[in-house]
Rosetta silent file (secondary structure, phi, psi, omega in degrees, C-alpha in Angstrom):
SEQUENCE: MANISFLTIVNYLEALSANHVDVKDSFRWNVNEVSGALRSGVALPITLIDAPETQSSGKNTTPLIHINTTAFTVLGKPNTKTGNLDDYDAQNEVLDYTQRICFDFQKRILHDASLPKINGQKNWLYGLIDKNSFHFFKVGPLFSEGLYGYRCELTIKNKVTTEVDAEKWSDL
SCORE:     score description
SCORE:     0.000 S_00000001
   1 L     0.000  135.033  178.255   17.468  -16.271    9.019 S_00000001
   2 L   -73.143  155.606  177.163   16.262  -18.304    6.031 S_00000001
   3 L   -66.868  145.099  179.749   15.901  -16.710    2.664 S_00000001
   4 L   -78.533  131.842 -176.752   12.375  -15.345    2.097 S_00000001
   5 L   -90.013  160.184  175.250   10.551  -17.432   -0.441 S_00000001
   6 H   -50.127  -50.933 -174.781    8.394  -16.419   -3.390 S_00000001
   7 H   -70.497  -28.998  177.099    5.286  -17.918   -1.756 S_00000001
   8 H   -58.885  -47.967  179.766    5.948  -16.206    1.582 S_00000001
   9 H   -69.629  -45.789  179.687    5.710  -12.820   -0.056 S_00000001
  10 H   -62.271  -45.280  179.756    2.837  -13.650   -2.405 S_00000001
  11 H   -64.053  -34.736  176.574    0.836  -15.278    0.377 S_00000001
  12 H   -63.810  -46.649  179.980    1.367  -12.283    2.655 S_00000001
  13 H   -64.955  -37.537  175.447    0.071   -9.863   -0.020 S_00000001
  14 H   -61.679  -42.729  178.827   -2.857  -12.159   -0.688 S_00000001
  15 H   -63.693  -39.490  176.512   -3.695  -12.126    3.018 S_00000001
  16 H   -60.688  -44.205  179.139   -3.542   -8.364    3.139 S_00000001
  17 H   -62.048  -43.487 -179.361   -5.991   -8.253    0.241 S_00000001
  18 H   -65.424  -29.019 -177.367   -8.316  -10.748    1.872 S_00000001
  19 H   -93.179  -12.138  176.016   -8.341   -8.809    5.115 S_00000001
  20 L   -78.765  129.024 -170.937   -8.860   -5.319    3.752 S_00000001
  21 L   -66.682  -23.681 -176.974  -12.591   -4.507    3.926 S_00000001
  22 L   -92.267  -19.989 -177.517  -12.699   -2.669    0.622 S_00000001
  23 L   -86.059  131.412 -175.598  -10.807   -5.147   -1.562 S_00000001
  24 L   -99.045  -24.873 -176.550  -13.066   -7.767   -3.103 S_00000001
  25 E  -151.963  162.183  171.466  -10.592  -10.005   -4.987 S_00000001
  26 E  -161.660  154.692  172.105   -6.923  -10.582   -5.585 S_00000001
  27 E  -162.021  156.775  170.037   -4.627  -12.849   -7.509 S_00000001
  28 E   -78.273  131.330 -172.576   -0.992  -13.121   -8.673 S_00000001
  29 L  -121.678  165.155  173.622   -0.954  -12.023  -12.202 S_00000001
  30 L  -112.420  138.970 -175.195    1.359  -12.029  -15.253 S_00000001
  31 H   -59.516  -28.117  178.727    1.943   -8.738  -17.040 S_00000001
  32 H   -67.721  -13.445  178.035    0.986  -10.259  -20.400 S_00000001
  33 H   -69.113  -21.294 -173.269   -2.615  -10.591  -19.099 S_00000001
  34 H   -65.432  -19.565  179.401   -3.087   -6.848  -19.377 S_00000001
  35 H   -74.746  -16.135  179.727   -3.662   -6.997  -23.116 S_00000001
  36 L  -112.116 -152.266  179.107   -6.962   -8.817  -22.821 S_00000001
  37 L   -82.958  154.764  172.994   -9.961   -8.805  -20.558 S_00000001
  38 L   -62.746  149.053  176.870   -9.667   -9.045  -16.750 S_00000001
  39 L   -49.056  141.293  177.552  -10.194  -12.594  -15.510 S_00000001
  40 L   -73.620  155.402  176.602  -13.815  -13.525  -15.381 S_00000001
  41 L    80.270   11.226  177.892  -15.616  -13.892  -12.054 S_00000001
  42 L  -106.608  152.410 -178.710  -13.639  -11.261  -10.133 S_00000001
  43 L  -109.571  153.325  178.321  -15.038   -8.256   -8.331 S_00000001
  44 L   -99.660  150.070   -4.617  -13.697   -4.738   -8.011 S_00000001
  45 L   -75.513  154.876 -174.348  -11.671   -3.427   -6.461 S_00000001
  46 E  -125.148  146.381  175.555   -9.101   -6.071   -7.108 S_00000001
  47 E  -107.416  124.350  174.751   -5.463   -6.410   -6.035 S_00000001
  48 E  -101.586  124.359 -175.951   -3.043   -7.752   -8.648 S_00000001
  49 E  -106.904  126.218  176.159    0.085   -9.123   -7.066 S_00000001
  50 L   -81.459  152.346  173.220    3.383   -9.232   -8.904 S_00000001
  51 L   -69.931  134.510 -179.802    5.863  -12.029   -8.587 S_00000001
  52 L   -68.866  147.464  172.472    8.793  -10.818   -6.406 S_00000001
  53 E  -110.141  143.845 -177.353   12.140  -10.253   -8.062 S_00000001
  54 E  -125.755  130.291 -179.786   15.300  -10.854   -6.026 S_00000001
  55 E  -127.952  139.962  175.325   18.693   -9.226   -6.391 S_00000001
  56 E   -84.219  147.387 -179.824   21.738   -9.797   -4.207 S_00000001
  57 E  -145.794  150.415  175.633   23.498   -6.778   -2.649 S_00000001
  58 L   143.925  169.529  179.325   26.503   -6.273   -0.426 S_00000001
  59 L  -114.909  171.195 -178.162   30.202   -5.731   -0.252 S_00000001
  60 L   -64.047  -20.985 -179.201   33.007   -8.141    0.530 S_00000001
  61 L   -97.424   -3.318 -177.390   33.063   -6.762    4.082 S_00000001
  62 L  -126.281  159.308 -179.180   29.334   -6.912    4.791 S_00000001
  63 L   -66.373  149.792  174.760   26.825   -9.780    4.808 S_00000001
  64 L   -69.515  135.769  177.812   25.094  -10.586    1.544 S_00000001
  65 E  -123.379  141.195  169.895   21.514   -9.288    1.367 S_00000001
  66 E   -95.067  130.703  173.642   18.650  -10.233   -0.845 S_00000001
  67 E  -105.367  105.211 -176.561   16.607   -7.297   -2.020 S_00000001
  68 E   -95.579  112.363  178.828   13.156   -8.678   -2.856 S_00000001
  69 E   -96.832  127.494  177.610   11.295   -6.160   -5.045 S_00000001
  70 E  -137.957  172.457 -179.449    7.564   -6.776   -5.267 S_00000001
  71 E  -154.900  157.469  171.227    4.486   -4.820   -6.228 S_00000001
  72 E  -139.747  152.001  178.935    0.769   -4.854   -6.025 S_00000001
  73 E  -126.566  127.477  176.622   -1.818   -2.943   -8.059 S_00000001
  74 E  -103.691  123.314 -175.822   -5.266   -1.990   -6.853 S_00000001
  75 E  -121.703  141.459  167.361   -7.773   -1.509   -9.664 S_00000001
  76 L    82.499  162.964  176.008  -11.296   -0.295   -9.904 S_00000001
  77 E  -144.960  134.588 -179.226  -14.102    0.896   -7.670 S_00000001
  78 L   -53.939  136.237  175.987  -17.582   -0.711   -7.400 S_00000001
  79 L    61.265   26.878  176.367  -20.211    0.944   -9.572 S_00000001
  80 E  -132.058  107.421 -178.039  -17.715    3.335  -11.193 S_00000001
  81 L   -89.548  130.090 -177.593  -17.060    2.788  -14.876 S_00000001
  82 L  -122.706   19.011 -175.914  -13.853    4.166  -16.370 S_00000001
  83 L   -71.889  -19.548  174.343  -13.948    2.626  -19.824 S_00000001
  84 L   -84.910  123.246 -172.028  -14.479    5.977  -21.620 S_00000001
  85 L   -65.797  -19.523  179.877  -11.112    7.643  -22.061 S_00000001
  86 L  -101.651   13.648  177.353  -12.539   11.133  -21.623 S_00000001
  87 L   -93.341   73.159 -174.156  -14.412   10.462  -18.346 S_00000001
  88 H   -66.263  -31.496  179.658  -11.877   12.149  -16.150 S_00000001
  89 H   -64.744  -44.079  179.255  -14.221   12.552  -13.202 S_00000001
  90 H   -65.996  -38.627  178.046  -14.794    8.813  -12.935 S_00000001
  91 H   -62.125  -45.865 -179.860  -11.085    8.166  -13.455 S_00000001
  92 H   -64.206  -39.191  177.214  -10.105   10.623  -10.744 S_00000001
  93 H   -59.748  -44.539 -177.911  -12.650    9.097   -8.351 S_00000001
  94 H   -68.616  -43.860 -179.477  -11.206    5.599   -8.928 S_00000001
  95 H   -62.091  -39.351  176.783   -7.643    6.821   -8.687 S_00000001
  96 H   -64.693  -43.439 -179.563   -8.277    8.575   -5.356 S_00000001
  97 H   -60.371  -51.084 -176.468  -10.071    5.489   -4.062 S_00000001
  98 H   -73.350  -31.743  175.053   -7.371    3.014   -5.070 S_00000001
  99 H   -62.193  -43.157  178.748   -4.504    5.274   -3.900 S_00000001
 100 H   -60.790  -39.373  177.304   -6.093    5.383   -0.456 S_00000001
 101 H   -64.116  -43.196  178.372   -6.233    1.540   -0.396 S_00000001
 102 H   -59.578  -42.206  177.911   -2.570    1.404   -1.378 S_00000001
 103 H   -64.490  -35.220  173.070   -1.735    3.755    1.490 S_00000001
 104 H   -59.425  -44.128  179.943   -3.734    1.426    3.851 S_00000001
 105 H   -62.724  -46.155  179.992   -1.565   -1.469    2.641 S_00000001
 106 H   -56.501  -46.756  178.336    1.581    0.543    3.244 S_00000001
 107 H   -60.029  -46.124 -179.593    0.517    1.344    6.846 S_00000001
 108 H   -65.332  -41.344  176.287   -0.325   -2.297    7.513 S_00000001
 109 H   -59.811  -45.622  176.882    2.938   -3.534    6.019 S_00000001
 110 H   -63.577  -41.710  175.826    4.933   -1.085    8.171 S_00000001
 111 H   -60.376  -51.213 -178.944    2.878   -2.083   11.212 S_00000001
 112 H   -61.972  -37.801  179.144    3.427   -5.776   10.625 S_00000001
 113 H   -70.735  -12.529  176.599    7.161   -5.238   10.062 S_00000001
 114 L   -89.964   -3.414 -175.142    7.429   -3.506   13.450 S_00000001
 115 L  -103.852  116.733  178.733    6.212   -6.554   15.394 S_00000001
 116 L   -60.747  -33.973  179.410    8.794   -9.167   16.513 S_00000001
 117 E  -133.786  150.807  173.113    6.019  -11.690   16.964 S_00000001
 118 E  -130.100  124.377 -178.226    2.513  -12.165   15.645 S_00000001
 119 L    56.210   36.600  178.135    0.182  -14.511   17.563 S_00000001
 120 L    77.145    0.496  179.632    3.156  -15.661   19.630 S_00000001
 121 E  -105.324  144.575  176.465    5.102  -16.731   16.555 S_00000001
 122 E   -56.056  133.086 -176.610    8.339  -15.209   15.221 S_00000001
 123 L   -91.635  113.919 -179.718    7.339  -12.673   12.537 S_00000001
 124 L   -59.866  -26.572 -173.711    9.235  -13.325    9.247 S_00000001
 125 L   -88.170  -10.928 -171.776    8.651   -9.665    8.201 S_00000001
 126 L   -57.972  122.641  176.239   10.027   -8.049   11.353 S_00000001
 127 L    71.083    9.984 -174.713   12.544   -5.338   10.470 S_00000001
 128 L   -98.569   -6.274 -175.034   12.782   -6.263    6.815 S_00000001
 129 E   -89.470  129.905  174.791   10.854   -3.443    5.130 S_00000001
 130 L   -82.962  101.523 -173.875   12.810   -0.641    3.584 S_00000001
 131 H   -57.098  -27.591 -179.916   10.508    2.263    4.641 S_00000001
 132 H   -85.317   -0.726 -173.525   11.863    4.464    1.839 S_00000001
 133 H   -89.472  -10.793 -177.357   11.195    1.932   -0.852 S_00000001
 134 L   -68.162  125.996 -179.018    7.459    2.470   -1.297 S_00000001
 135 E  -131.404  119.747 -175.537    6.735    3.934   -4.735 S_00000001
 136 E  -110.181  136.649  172.671    3.142    4.715   -5.719 S_00000001
 137 E  -157.085  151.952  179.462    1.964    5.580   -9.218 S_00000001
 138 E   -64.508  143.805  171.655   -1.158    5.749  -11.355 S_00000001
 139 E  -133.938  152.678  178.318   -1.942    2.965  -13.785 S_00000001
 140 E   122.922  155.513    7.090   -4.533    2.720  -16.488 S_00000001
 141 E   -77.757  140.771 -179.926   -6.375    2.257  -18.633 S_00000001
 142 E  -122.322  152.888 -179.707   -5.688   -1.456  -18.220 S_00000001
 143 L    58.553  171.740 -177.209   -7.378   -4.523  -19.668 S_00000001
 144 L   -71.860  -11.669  177.651  -10.133   -4.202  -22.259 S_00000001
 145 L   -82.834   -5.466  178.500  -12.393   -2.844  -19.491 S_00000001
 146 L    65.702   46.822 -176.111  -10.304    0.342  -19.281 S_00000001
 147 E   -82.010  147.712  174.813   -9.591   -0.026  -15.483 S_00000001
 148 E  -121.579  160.225  179.101   -7.637    2.549  -13.518 S_00000001
 149 E   178.945 -165.874  177.473   -5.913    2.281  -10.220 S_00000001
 150 E  -125.589  146.708 -176.757   -2.752    2.675   -8.247 S_00000001
 151 E  -118.265  144.373  175.542    0.347    0.524   -8.103 S_00000001
 152 E  -128.991  127.801  171.441    2.808    0.245   -5.200 S_00000001
 153 E  -110.518  144.392 -178.566    6.270   -1.115   -5.464 S_00000001
 154 E  -154.717  164.126  179.481    8.379   -1.907   -2.373 S_00000001
 155 E  -122.303  143.329  176.113   11.412   -3.840   -1.281 S_00000001
 156 E  -119.069  122.831 -176.628   11.826   -6.409    1.481 S_00000001
 157 E  -106.712  144.170  171.551   15.466   -7.005    2.546 S_00000001
 158 E  -151.907  149.538  175.957   16.921   -9.983    4.307 S_00000001
 159 E   -67.919  142.069  178.069   20.351  -11.358    5.093 S_00000001
 160 L   -91.479  126.759  176.137   21.337  -14.295    3.029 S_00000001
 161 L   -77.061  136.584  179.001   22.362  -17.390    4.915 S_00000001
 162 L  -104.058    2.380  177.795   25.570  -18.906    3.552 S_00000001
 163 L   -72.819  122.167 -177.875   25.171  -22.133    5.492 S_00000001
 164 L   -83.705  132.068  175.658   24.879  -25.002    3.033 S_00000001
 165 L   -81.722  103.521 -174.098   22.242  -27.660    3.576 S_00000001
 166 H   -60.321  -26.071  179.924   24.319  -30.827    3.123 S_00000001
 167 H   -69.691  -15.368  179.556   21.192  -32.863    2.392 S_00000001
 168 H   -89.366   -7.577 -173.357   20.779  -30.906   -0.862 S_00000001
 169 L  -126.287  125.500 -177.398   24.245  -31.848   -2.176 S_00000001
 170 L   -74.070  -19.220 -176.820   25.402  -35.315   -3.110 S_00000001
 171 L   -97.172    2.316  179.178   29.098  -34.374   -2.736 S_00000001
 172 L  -108.409    0.000    0.000   28.911  -33.068    0.836 S_00000001
């Protein structure tokens, strides 16, 4: 199995966002963006997708595995303003709403990872989700708009191929 690429994971999470009926927008973001305003022209709720981080794991007697840690954050609810720090009712409404969307994503990811094939094609995600890796937590207020939401972190594991592509090396 080939190593899972950055774009494979990001594109998958973008597709989940595009296909969820309640999510209106999504993009891969950089954490330094949180200090300013949310990007202009986006609608709520929005999914912010983190860049995956990869760490190798394994022992000398077992295959090397890449543990791809990624996350997504769902922020906001249409027509619900959370900019006032003491408006706990609005914040709680948004937190409940966004947590439920995160749980929908979890169910869909687990569903997709259980299918050997999708539309007749080998499914890259099949069997790679660590079911115990999902971690959900509240975020906010974020951005100058004071947005609240829920964040989900998860890991995707895959065996690392040690077969060298000779075309990538001038000395082989």
